[in-house]
PyMOL CGO cylinders between C-alpha atoms (Angstrom):
from pymol import cmd
from pymol.cgo import CYLINDER

trace = [
    CYLINDER, 43.51, 138.29, 133.22, 47.45, 138.02, 133.48, 0.3, 1, 1, 1, 1, 1, 1,
    CYLINDER, 47.45, 138.02, 133.48, 49.10, 134.82, 135.21, 0.3, 1, 1, 1, 1, 1, 1,
    CYLINDER, 49.10, 134.82, 135.21, 47.91, 132.97, 138.41, 0.3, 1, 1, 1, 1, 1, 1,
    CYLINDER, 47.91, 132.97, 138.41, 50.80, 131.03, 140.06, 0.3, 1, 1, 1, 1, 1, 1,
    CYLINDER, 50.80, 131.03, 140.06, 51.11, 127.46, 139.22, 0.3, 1, 1, 1, 1, 1, 1,
    CYLINDER, 51.11, 127.46, 139.22, 48.73, 127.73, 136.30, 0.3, 1, 1, 1, 1, 1, 1,
    CYLINDER, 48.73, 127.73, 136.30, 49.89, 124.99, 133.29, 0.3, 1, 1, 1, 1, 1, 1,
    CYLINDER, 49.89, 124.99, 133.29, 48.86, 126.78, 130.32, 0.3, 1, 1, 1, 1, 1, 1,
    CYLINDER, 48.86, 126.78, 130.32, 50.62, 129.98, 128.48, 0.3, 1, 1, 1, 1, 1, 1,
    CYLINDER, 50.62, 129.98, 128.48, 49.51, 133.37, 129.06, 0.3, 1, 1, 1, 1, 1, 1,
    CYLINDER, 49.51, 133.37, 129.06, 50.38, 134.11, 125.20, 0.3, 1, 1, 1, 1, 1, 1,
    CYLINDER, 50.38, 134.11, 125.20, 49.35, 132.82, 121.84, 0.3, 1, 1, 1, 1, 1, 1,
    CYLINDER, 49.35, 132.82, 121.84, 52.08, 131.45, 119.83, 0.3, 1, 1, 1, 1, 1, 1,
    CYLINDER, 52.08, 131.45, 119.83, 50.33, 131.51, 116.78, 0.3, 1, 1, 1, 1, 1, 1,
    CYLINDER, 50.33, 131.51, 116.78, 49.00, 135.62, 117.12, 0.3, 1, 1, 1, 1, 1, 1,
    CYLINDER, 49.00, 135.62, 117.12, 53.17, 135.93, 118.06, 0.3, 1, 1, 1, 1, 1, 1,
    CYLINDER, 53.17, 135.93, 118.06, 53.65, 134.30, 114.97, 0.3, 1, 1, 1, 1, 1, 1,
    CYLINDER, 53.65, 134.30, 114.97, 51.74, 135.94, 112.74, 0.3, 1, 1, 1, 1, 1, 1,
    CYLINDER, 51.74, 135.94, 112.74, 52.49, 139.63, 113.97, 0.3, 1, 1, 1, 1, 1, 1,
    CYLINDER, 52.49, 139.63, 113.97, 56.43, 139.09, 113.89, 0.3, 1, 1, 1, 1, 1, 1,
    CYLINDER, 56.43, 139.09, 113.89, 56.07, 137.62, 110.99, 0.3, 1, 1, 1, 1, 1, 1,
    CYLINDER, 56.07, 137.62, 110.99, 54.57, 140.65, 109.21, 0.3, 1, 1, 1, 1, 1, 1,
    CYLINDER, 54.57, 140.65, 109.21, 56.96, 143.05, 111.34, 0.3, 1, 1, 1, 1, 1, 1,
    CYLINDER, 56.96, 143.05, 111.34, 60.17, 141.88, 110.37, 0.3, 1, 1, 1, 1, 1, 1,
    CYLINDER, 60.17, 141.88, 110.37, 59.29, 138.88, 107.59, 0.3, 1, 1, 1, 1, 1, 1,
    CYLINDER, 59.29, 138.88, 107.59, 57.99, 135.01, 108.04, 0.3, 1, 1, 1, 1, 1, 1,
    CYLINDER, 57.99, 135.01, 108.04, 61.19, 132.96, 108.79, 0.3, 1, 1, 1, 1, 1, 1,
    CYLINDER, 61.19, 132.96, 108.79, 62.68, 135.29, 111.77, 0.3, 1, 1, 1, 1, 1, 1,
    CYLINDER, 62.68, 135.29, 111.77, 59.54, 134.50, 113.59, 0.3, 1, 1, 1, 1, 1, 1,
    CYLINDER, 59.54, 134.50, 113.59, 59.05, 131.26, 115.36, 0.3, 1, 1, 1, 1, 1, 1,
    CYLINDER, 59.05, 131.26, 115.36, 56.27, 129.00, 114.96, 0.3, 1, 1, 1, 1, 1, 1,
    CYLINDER, 56.27, 129.00, 114.96, 56.31, 126.88, 117.60, 0.3, 1, 1, 1, 1, 1, 1,
    CYLINDER, 56.31, 126.88, 117.60, 57.10, 127.87, 121.61, 0.3, 1, 1, 1, 1, 1, 1,
    CYLINDER, 57.10, 127.87, 121.61, 60.02, 125.00, 122.03, 0.3, 1, 1, 1, 1, 1, 1,
    CYLINDER, 60.02, 125.00, 122.03, 62.35, 127.35, 119.45, 0.3, 1, 1, 1, 1, 1, 1,
    CYLINDER, 62.35, 127.35, 119.45, 61.13, 130.47, 120.57, 0.3, 1, 1, 1, 1, 1, 1,
    CYLINDER, 61.13, 130.47, 120.57, 62.22, 129.35, 123.98, 0.3, 1, 1, 1, 1, 1, 1,
    CYLINDER, 62.22, 129.35, 123.98, 65.33, 127.66, 123.22, 0.3, 1, 1, 1, 1, 1, 1,
    CYLINDER, 65.33, 127.66, 123.22, 66.32, 130.93, 121.11, 0.3, 1, 1, 1, 1, 1, 1,
    CYLINDER, 66.32, 130.93, 121.11, 65.53, 133.18, 124.19, 0.3, 1, 1, 1, 1, 1, 1,
    CYLINDER, 65.53, 133.18, 124.19, 67.61, 130.37, 126.68, 0.3, 1, 1, 1, 1, 1, 1,
    CYLINDER, 67.61, 130.37, 126.68, 70.67, 130.60, 124.05, 0.3, 1, 1, 1, 1, 1, 1,
    CYLINDER, 70.67, 130.60, 124.05, 71.09, 134.15, 122.54, 0.3, 1, 1, 1, 1, 1, 1,
    CYLINDER, 71.09, 134.15, 122.54, 72.25, 135.82, 125.52, 0.3, 1, 1, 1, 1, 1, 1,
    CYLINDER, 72.25, 135.82, 125.52, 74.44, 132.86, 126.41, 0.3, 1, 1, 1, 1, 1, 1,
    CYLINDER, 74.44, 132.86, 126.41, 76.37, 132.79, 122.74, 0.3, 1, 1, 1, 1, 1, 1,
    CYLINDER, 76.37, 132.79, 122.74, 76.76, 136.72, 123.54, 0.3, 1, 1, 1, 1, 1, 1,
    CYLINDER, 76.76, 136.72, 123.54, 78.74, 136.43, 126.57, 0.3, 1, 1, 1, 1, 1, 1,
    CYLINDER, 78.74, 136.43, 126.57, 80.75, 133.61, 125.16, 0.3, 1, 1, 1, 1, 1, 1,
    CYLINDER, 80.75, 133.61, 125.16, 81.29, 136.02, 122.26, 0.3, 1, 1, 1, 1, 1, 1,
    CYLINDER, 81.29, 136.02, 122.26, 81.88, 138.79, 124.96, 0.3, 1, 1, 1, 1, 1, 1,
    CYLINDER, 81.88, 138.79, 124.96, 84.54, 137.10, 126.79, 0.3, 1, 1, 1, 1, 1, 1,
    CYLINDER, 84.54, 137.10, 126.79, 85.61, 135.69, 123.83, 0.3, 1, 1, 1, 1, 1, 1,
    CYLINDER, 85.61, 135.69, 123.83, 86.41, 139.48, 122.81, 0.3, 1, 1, 1, 1, 1, 1,
    CYLINDER, 86.41, 139.48, 122.81, 87.53, 140.33, 125.51, 0.3, 1, 1, 1, 1, 1, 1,
    CYLINDER, 87.53, 140.33, 125.51, 90.45, 137.64, 126.14, 0.3, 1, 1, 1, 1, 1, 1,
    CYLINDER, 90.45, 137.64, 126.14, 91.26, 138.28, 122.95, 0.3, 1, 1, 1, 1, 1, 1,
    CYLINDER, 91.26, 138.28, 122.95, 92.15, 141.74, 123.60, 0.3, 1, 1, 1, 1, 1, 1,
    CYLINDER, 92.15, 141.74, 123.60, 93.80, 141.21, 127.11, 0.3, 1, 1, 1, 1, 1, 1,
    CYLINDER, 93.80, 141.21, 127.11, 96.48, 139.02, 124.63, 0.3, 1, 1, 1, 1, 1, 1,
    CYLINDER, 96.48, 139.02, 124.63, 96.57, 141.53, 122.17, 0.3, 1, 1, 1, 1, 1, 1,
    CYLINDER, 96.57, 141.53, 122.17, 95.18, 138.98, 119.86, 0.3, 1, 1, 1, 1, 1, 1,
    CYLINDER, 95.18, 138.98, 119.86, 94.53, 141.94, 117.16, 0.3, 1, 1, 1, 1, 1, 1,
    CYLINDER, 94.53, 141.94, 117.16, 94.95, 139.42, 113.93, 0.3, 1, 1, 1, 1, 1, 1,
    CYLINDER, 94.95, 139.42, 113.93, 97.00, 136.57, 112.68, 0.3, 1, 1, 1, 1, 1, 1,
    CYLINDER, 97.00, 136.57, 112.68, 100.35, 136.54, 111.34, 0.3, 1, 1, 1, 1, 1, 1,
    CYLINDER, 100.35, 136.54, 111.34, 101.25, 133.55, 109.09, 0.3, 1, 1, 1, 1, 1, 1,
    CYLINDER, 101.25, 133.55, 109.09, 104.58, 135.80, 109.06, 0.3, 1, 1, 1, 1, 1, 1,
    CYLINDER, 104.58, 135.80, 109.06, 106.92, 132.43, 108.89, 0.3, 1, 1, 1, 1, 1, 1,
    CYLINDER, 106.92, 132.43, 108.89, 105.65, 130.90, 111.03, 0.3, 1, 1, 1, 1, 1, 1,
    CYLINDER, 105.65, 130.90, 111.03, 106.95, 127.80, 110.97, 0.3, 1, 1, 1, 1, 1, 1,
    CYLINDER, 106.95, 127.80, 110.97, 110.80, 127.78, 112.52, 0.3, 1, 1, 1, 1, 1, 1,
    CYLINDER, 110.80, 127.78, 112.52, 113.09, 124.63, 112.88, 0.3, 1, 1, 1, 1, 1, 1,
    CYLINDER, 113.09, 124.63, 112.88, 115.32, 124.33, 115.99, 0.3, 1, 1, 1, 1, 1, 1,
    CYLINDER, 115.32, 124.33, 115.99, 118.19, 126.29, 114.61, 0.3, 1, 1, 1, 1, 1, 1,
    CYLINDER, 118.19, 126.29, 114.61, 115.53, 129.15, 113.76, 0.3, 1, 1, 1, 1, 1, 1,
    CYLINDER, 115.53, 129.15, 113.76, 115.66, 128.77, 110.30, 0.3, 1, 1, 1, 1, 1, 1,
    CYLINDER, 115.66, 128.77, 110.30, 112.21, 129.14, 108.20, 0.3, 1, 1, 1, 1, 1, 1,
    CYLINDER, 112.21, 129.14, 108.20, 109.70, 125.94, 107.21, 0.3, 1, 1, 1, 1, 1, 1,
    CYLINDER, 109.70, 125.94, 107.21, 108.01, 127.26, 103.95, 0.3, 1, 1, 1, 1, 1, 1,
    CYLINDER, 108.01, 127.26, 103.95, 104.59, 126.50, 104.19, 0.3, 1, 1, 1, 1, 1, 1,
    CYLINDER, 104.59, 126.50, 104.19, 101.63, 127.89, 101.94, 0.3, 1, 1, 1, 1, 1, 1,
    CYLINDER, 101.63, 127.89, 101.94, 100.85, 130.27, 104.01, 0.3, 1, 1, 1, 1, 1, 1,
    CYLINDER, 100.85, 130.27, 104.01, 104.02, 131.52, 103.45, 0.3, 1, 1, 1, 1, 1, 1,
    CYLINDER, 104.02, 131.52, 103.45, 103.18, 131.75, 99.60, 0.3, 1, 1, 1, 1, 1, 1,
    CYLINDER, 103.18, 131.75, 99.60, 100.07, 133.32, 100.23, 0.3, 1, 1, 1, 1, 1, 1,
    CYLINDER, 100.07, 133.32, 100.23, 101.65, 136.33, 101.97, 0.3, 1, 1, 1, 1, 1, 1,
    CYLINDER, 101.65, 136.33, 101.97, 104.66, 136.69, 99.27, 0.3, 1, 1, 1, 1, 1, 1,
    CYLINDER, 104.66, 136.69, 99.27, 101.07, 136.64, 96.65, 0.3, 1, 1, 1, 1, 1, 1,
    CYLINDER, 101.07, 136.64, 96.65, 100.24, 139.49, 98.96, 0.3, 1, 1, 1, 1, 1, 1,
    CYLINDER, 100.24, 139.49, 98.96, 96.60, 139.37, 98.23, 0.3, 1, 1, 1, 1, 1, 1,
]
cmd.load_cgo(trace, "trace")
């Protein structure tokens, strides 16, 4: 039958879909109400775009990791030791 323009009711059965996907993957990876399903379907690509932009900007500015080596210096250029320097010295 399918979708008729302007219809109020949904064209799928959320209980049947939850049962199918619960067996296909595992029970807690499936959504048992349509509100959480629709939120996930809307939020997933948004979060993906955010992380893609974060990765591109990270590579654009050559931020390929954290460098805590002598990260705190005073106005004369002398190193002010922090706990990060202790951890770096431990060479973990």
